[in-house]
MITILO-724151 format. One line per field, with one value per residue: residue number from 1; residue in one letter; x, y, z of N, C-alpha, C in turn. Coordinates in nm, 3 decimals. Layout:
MITILO-724151
vokol c(NUM,...) $
palum c(A,...) $
n.u c(X,...) $
n.v c(Y,...) $
n.w c(Z,...) $
ca.u c(X,...) $
ca.v c(Y,...) $
ca.w c(Z,...) $
c.u c(X,...) $
c.v c(Y,...) $
c.w c(Z,...) $
This chain:
MITILO-724151
vokol c(1,2,3,4,5,6,7,8,9,10,11,12,13,14,15,16,17,18,19,20,21,22,23,24,25,26,27,28,29,30,31,32,33,34,35,36,37,38,39,40,41,42,43,44,45,46,47,48,49,50,51,52,53,54,55,56,57,58,59,60,61,62,63,64,65,66,67,68,69,70,71,72,73,74,75,76,77,78,79,80,81,82,83,84,85,86,87) $
palum c(X,X,X,X,X,X,X,X,X,X,X,X,X,X,X,X,X,X,X,X,X,X,X,X,X,X,X,X,X,X,X,X,X,X,X,X,X,X,X,X,X,X,X,X,X,X,X,X,X,X,X,X,X,X,X,X,X,X,X,X,X,X,X,X,X,X,X,X,X,X,X,X,X,X,X,X,X,X,X,X,X,X,X,X,X,X,X) $
n.u c(0.085,0.065,0.156,0.030,0.159,0.000,-0.138,0.029,-0.014,0.028,0.039,-0.029,0.051,-0.079,0.038,-0.066,-0.186,-0.264,-0.223,-0.011,0.345,0.456,0.243,0.209,0.455,0.430,0.213,0.330,0.522,0.368,0.141,0.243,0.484,0.744,1.084,1.185,1.362,1.329,1.059,1.067,1.213,1.037,0.822,0.933,0.971,0.701,0.622,0.794,0.763,0.495,0.363,0.395,0.506,0.410,0.403,0.390,0.166,-0.050,-0.377,-0.588,-0.459,-0.337,-0.565,-0.691,-0.502,-0.501,-0.764,-0.763,-0.568,-0.688,-0.919,-0.803,-0.672,-0.894,-1.026,-0.854,-0.892,-0.763,-0.691,-0.567,-0.496,-0.525,-0.417,-0.475,-0.300,-0.247,0.056) $
n.v c(-0.120,0.209,0.501,0.814,1.139,1.421,1.672,1.985,2.329,2.659,2.971,3.278,3.617,3.910,4.205,4.537,4.880,4.986,4.846,4.873,4.817,4.762,4.648,4.411,4.288,4.253,4.070,3.853,3.781,3.725,3.557,3.379,3.310,3.396,3.517,3.856,3.951,3.770,3.814,4.080,4.047,3.883,4.058,4.262,4.119,4.070,4.334,4.418,4.225,4.182,3.972,3.715,3.410,3.317,3.106,2.743,2.486,2.221,2.185,2.262,2.412,2.613,2.739,2.823,3.005,3.193,3.292,3.397,3.598,3.759,3.847,3.995,4.194,4.322,4.417,4.615,4.784,4.735,4.623,4.383,4.107,3.756,3.441,3.091,2.828,2.519,2.346) $
n.w c(0.000,-0.095,0.065,0.036,0.032,0.179,-0.033,-0.082,-0.011,-0.130,0.031,-0.093,-0.105,-0.254,-0.409,-0.324,-0.330,-0.091,0.149,0.419,0.429,0.679,0.816,0.673,0.730,1.010,1.013,0.878,1.065,1.295,1.228,1.039,1.142,1.069,1.088,1.165,0.971,0.754,0.708,0.619,0.381,0.230,0.211,0.055,-0.182,-0.251,-0.290,-0.499,-0.704,-0.728,-0.614,-0.362,-0.213,0.104,0.273,0.298,0.328,0.461,0.314,0.493,0.694,0.542,0.436,0.672,0.777,0.571,0.586,0.845,0.814,0.614,0.749,0.959,0.810,0.684,0.912,0.982,0.777,0.535,0.199,0.142,-0.063,-0.083,-0.198,-0.216,-0.336,-0.505,-0.456) $
ca.u c(0.000,0.143,0.105,0.050,0.173,-0.107,-0.096,0.070,-0.073,0.101,-0.036,0.034,0.003,-0.071,0.070,-0.167,-0.136,-0.320,-0.178,0.125,0.446,0.474,0.133,0.243,0.567,0.373,0.134,0.423,0.588,0.273,0.056,0.321,0.600,0.873,1.167,1.166,1.443,1.261,0.934,1.101,1.252,0.915,0.744,0.996,0.939,0.561,0.620,0.868,0.720,0.350,0.310,0.499,0.463,0.442,0.412,0.339,0.104,-0.162,-0.486,-0.663,-0.380,-0.323,-0.694,-0.714,-0.412,-0.549,-0.886,-0.720,-0.499,-0.786,-1.003,-0.722,-0.651,-1.020,-1.052,-0.767,-0.929,-0.671,-0.750,-0.473,-0.555,-0.452,-0.458,-0.424,-0.280,-0.179,0.199) $
ca.v c(0.000,0.331,0.613,0.939,1.261,1.514,1.783,2.104,2.449,2.784,3.092,3.384,3.754,3.993,4.344,4.640,5.014,5.038,4.775,4.916,4.712,4.728,4.556,4.282,4.233,4.207,3.950,3.744,3.739,3.675,3.447,3.283,3.275,3.429,3.614,3.991,3.962,3.694,3.886,4.197,3.996,3.839,4.180,4.328,4.037,4.100,4.472,4.431,4.129,4.180,3.862,3.637,3.296,3.345,2.979,2.623,2.408,2.138,2.272,2.316,2.515,2.724,2.807,2.888,3.121,3.292,3.353,3.476,3.715,3.843,3.907,4.096,4.305,4.396,4.486,4.734,4.864,4.711,4.538,4.275,3.991,3.635,3.325,2.961,2.753,2.391,2.360) $
ca.w c(0.000,-0.105,0.146,-0.037,0.112,0.146,-0.119,-0.010,-0.070,-0.108,0.062,-0.173,-0.085,-0.374,-0.379,-0.351,-0.297,0.034,0.268,0.454,0.441,0.821,0.850,0.611,0.808,1.137,0.984,0.845,1.189,1.395,1.180,0.961,1.225,1.008,1.160,1.109,0.850,0.649,0.680,0.537,0.248,0.161,0.184,-0.060,-0.299,-0.285,-0.340,-0.626,-0.806,-0.738,-0.533,-0.296,-0.132,0.244,0.345,0.230,0.433,0.417,0.271,0.606,0.761,0.446,0.430,0.802,0.787,0.474,0.641,0.961,0.761,0.546,0.853,1.026,0.715,0.669,1.038,0.981,0.661,0.424,0.094,0.112,-0.131,-0.056,-0.275,-0.173,-0.458,-0.491,-0.485) $
c.u c(0.088,0.077,0.135,0.064,0.055,-0.053,-0.063,0.016,0.007,0.002,0.041,-0.031,0.021,-0.045,-0.051,-0.111,-0.185,-0.268,-0.034,0.221,0.462,0.365,0.164,0.354,0.515,0.295,0.226,0.493,0.489,0.194,0.139,0.456,0.736,0.951,1.145,1.241,1.375,1.132,0.960,1.137,1.128,0.832,0.802,0.970,0.796,0.553,0.681,0.814,0.569,0.283,0.426,0.438,0.506,0.450,0.352,0.292,0.009,-0.277,-0.557,-0.589,-0.363,-0.451,-0.720,-0.629,-0.456,-0.672,-0.850,-0.655,-0.597,-0.873,-0.928,-0.702,-0.778,-1.053,-0.968,-0.796,-0.838,-0.730,-0.658,-0.546,-0.463,-0.508,-0.401,-0.419,-0.211,-0.033,0.236) $
c.v c(0.124,0.441,0.741,1.055,1.351,1.626,1.903,2.226,2.572,2.893,3.205,3.518,3.829,4.137,4.434,4.774,5.066,4.970,4.815,4.797,4.669,4.630,4.416,4.213,4.177,4.077,3.830,3.692,3.670,3.553,3.338,3.248,3.295,3.520,3.751,4.006,3.891,3.765,4.007,4.155,3.957,3.961,4.255,4.251,4.066,4.237,4.482,4.343,4.117,4.069,3.789,3.525,3.322,3.218,2.867,2.526,2.304,2.233,2.339,2.431,2.636,2.807,2.886,3.015,3.232,3.365,3.445,3.608,3.812,3.918,4.021,4.219,4.389,4.475,4.613,4.824,4.846,4.609,4.423,4.155,3.871,3.521,3.201,2.875,2.621,2.409,2.287) $
c.w c(0.000,-0.022,0.068,0.061,0.078,0.056,-0.033,-0.086,-0.031,-0.069,-0.005,-0.140,-0.216,-0.333,-0.406,-0.304,-0.164,0.160,0.301,0.470,0.587,0.867,0.797,0.691,0.941,1.118,0.957,0.970,1.283,1.349,1.112,1.026,1.156,1.101,1.096,0.977,0.731,0.609,0.591,0.394,0.167,0.121,0.064,-0.189,-0.346,-0.350,-0.480,-0.738,-0.819,-0.658,-0.468,-0.213,0.012,0.328,0.264,0.338,0.374,0.387,0.389,0.673,0.670,0.444,0.559,0.816,0.691,0.526,0.757,0.915,0.696,0.647,0.922,0.937,0.702,0.796,1.051,0.860,0.541,0.327,0.053,0.052,-0.110,-0.141,-0.209,-0.300,-0.430,-0.532,-0.613) $
């Protein structure tokens, strides 16, 4: 019997003109558990390339983190867009 690894899903942040970089960095550190340095690097990638992968998880965790992030962003009045894509 072959044991299949569960599919992995990327959480992708899309760049926009309203969400402050500092907010994105805080989210990456608090929800996605990145160091400040890594969070800044990812934020610059999102800013410069229009999108960036912030983490890779099982579907349930990816979805939960995306919802948590979206809710937090909306509560702060930011339009941060997040995609969950199969790896």
